[in-house]
N, C-alpha and C positions, 0 to 999 in steps of 0.2 A: 319293853324292846320287842323281847322274845314272843311275845302274844301279837305284838305287831308283823313279825317276821311268818309268824304262822298264819295269820291274814291272808297274808300276798300272797303266799305259797296257794293257799286255798283258792285264790280267786285267779290265781293264775292257770289254775285247771279250769274254772271254770270260764275265764273268758278265753281259752282256746277252743275248750267244748261250743261256745256260742259262736266260733268264727268258724270251726268244721261246718254248722248247721246252715252256718248264713249263705253258703257256697252256691251247694244245692246243682248246680253243673260246673264242669271244669271249665278252668282258667286258662286261658291262652299266653303263653309269654307273653310282652311285650317288648317293644323294640329298645335299647337302650334310648334312644334318642324320644320315645315315645312316652310322655306320662302316663299312668294309669287312669283309668276315669276317675274322676274325684266325686261324681255323681257314685258310682258302683262302690265305693269306697265307703261312703257315708250310708250307703244302705247298709254293706256287713256292718257298719259301728252302729248303728240305729239299734241294731238287736242286742246290743251289748250292753245294757242296761246296768246301774251301779244300782241298785235296788237295796242289795244285800248290804253294801257300804252304808248306805244311809240307816239302815236299822239294825245293823252291827258295827260300825266304826266309833260312833259316839259312847257307845256304852262301854265298850272297850278300852276307849282311851281318857275317858273323863276320872277315872282313880286314879289313873297317873299323872294327869295332872293337876286336879286336887292334891295327891301329897307333893309334888313339886312346888306348885302355888304355896302350900302352907308350909313345908322346909322353908322355901325361900324368903318368906314375908317374916316367921320365926327368927330366923337368922337376920333378916333386916333389926327387927326390934330389938333385938339382944345387942346388936350394934350401937345400937341409940341408948342402949339403958334405960329401954323400958321395958315394964315389967306387970303392969296394971294387968289383971285380969279381963276386965271389962274389953279394954285395947284389944288384947290378945282374942277374945272372943270375937271382938267386932271384923279383926282382921282376916280370922278364918271364915267369917260369915263370906265376905265379899270373896275371899281366893276361893270356896267353895262355887260361887254365884257364877267368877268367871272363869273357870272351870267347865259349867255345866254349859256354857255359851258359846265358848273354844270349842269344846268335844264338836258343837253341834255345827259352828261354824266350819270347822273343817271337809264337812260333805255338805257348803252350801247351803245352810238352814239357820235358823237360828229357835230358842226356844221362847214360846209365848205362852201363860198361863199353863205350864208344862207342856205344852203342844209342839212338835215340831213343825215349822213354816217354813218356807223357802226366804232367804236371805239373800237381797240381791245386793248386798254390799261387802259381801261375805271375803276376808281376805285368804289367802293362801291355801285354798281348797282341791281337795289331794284328786278329787273324782274329776275336776276339771283337769290340773295335771296330768294323770293317768290314760283319760282318754286321749289328750293332744300324744301323748308318748306311742300309746295303742297305734294310731291313726300314724305317725310315723313309720313304727314298725311296717304296718299293714303296708304301705308306702314304698317303703324299701323291698318288702317283701315281694312286690309284683313286680317292680321294677326288674329284679333279679330274675322274675322268671319261676316262683318257687311256684310249688303243688299245691293244693287248699291242706293237705296233711302238714307240709314242710314247714309251710306257713303258720300254721296254728302250733307247730312245735318252736319255731323261731319267737311265737309270742310268749310261747309260755316260760322260756328263758331270758324273756327280755328285762332289761332295766326297772322298768316299770313295775316289776312283780318280786325286783331279787332282795338279797340281804342288806347291800350295799343302802339302796334306797330305803329302806326299814329303819338302820343305823343314820342315816340321813335326815328323816322324819323324824326321829324318836329324840335326835341330837336338836334339831330347830324347836319343836314343842317342847322339851326339855330347858331351855335359855329363853324361851317367852313365857312359860308358867313361871321361871324363877324371877322375873322382873315383875310380871305380875302380881307375883308376890310381895313383890317389894313395895309396888302401888297401893297393893290391897292394904299395907303397913300404914304407910304416907298417910292415904284418907283416913285412916283410923285413929294418928295419933292427935290432940290437941296440938293447934299452933302452927300445922304444915297448910300453907296455903299458898305454895308454888312449887315447882320442880326445872329441873336444868339436865340437859343432856350433856351427856361427856363420852368424846370419840377415843378413840388410841392414840388419834395427835400424830400419825406418820401418813407415809403417802397410800399408803392400801384404805383410808379413808373415804369414802365414796362420795359423790356433791349432795346426796340428798341426806347424809348423816351430817353434813358439815354445815348445809343448812339449818340444820336442827340447833346443832350445838351454837353457829352465831346466832340464833333467836334470844338467846339467854335464859332465862326468867321466864315461864308464861304459868301463869293461875294451875293449882293442881288439876284444876276441873278441863283444862280446855287441852286442844290439840294443840300439836308442833303443827309446823308449815308443813309437812309430809300428810299432814292428817292424821297421822297415829299419836297412841296418846303415851305410847312411850316405846324403846327399844322393844325390839328388832325394827328396822326397815327394810330388812333382804333376808334371807337367809344366810348364815354364816355371820353377822351383824356382829362386832363385838364393842358396840357400845353400852353405856350404862344411863343412869337417872339417879339422882342424888333429887333429896329433898328440902326443901327452901322454909323457912322458919315465919313467922309475921313479923319478929323481930330483923328481920334481915332485909325484907325487903316493904314495903307501904303502897304502891300504887299499880297494883295487879288484882286481877278479877279472883276471886275463889270459888 
């Protein structure tokens, strides 16, 4: 978490510098009822690449994700009473493979043959979310008539690069890694052929999570109705996934 905080603070300064450099000419104040030119905003954002994120963030996050996934998998095996060395080794391998892919997915990539390539199906891409937050901040600043220097300073202090965002991202990834570790365990334990989604069963449960729970048992390698392998469906998801053994059900695909 601390490394992510430092990274975001560093990138806040870089984003502000790129924004200052992108103006070139002074910006005239927009009236309250006149939206700033989206074309102009997009030109500004085009110069704010996220190359450093792609180069740095997967390497920064992968050890954190590996540790959380392996810990989650180890706790799951212990709870199941499984202490076989081969099963533990298989779980660790699966957890590490997941962490490598998730770290890449955070910046819209996937690892193929040891190389980062574009991943059009990536979920929760931090660079996309950051660009959207930066766009909103720039639009707000232009509407308020901020000067280039004022707008750059506001961007540097924005929520996109804040400590609270680093904490939110870390907590979300921590929860995701914990469940991924559990899934790595389930797939490593002989006899586990399915899984079930469990919600908190209160009025805060989202519709998408309720749908997954209502699906009952699905095959261990099948997706739930929302297209995910396991929780979470969304940030702050409180759901869990439990294994189904072959002596509990017979008519599902493994």
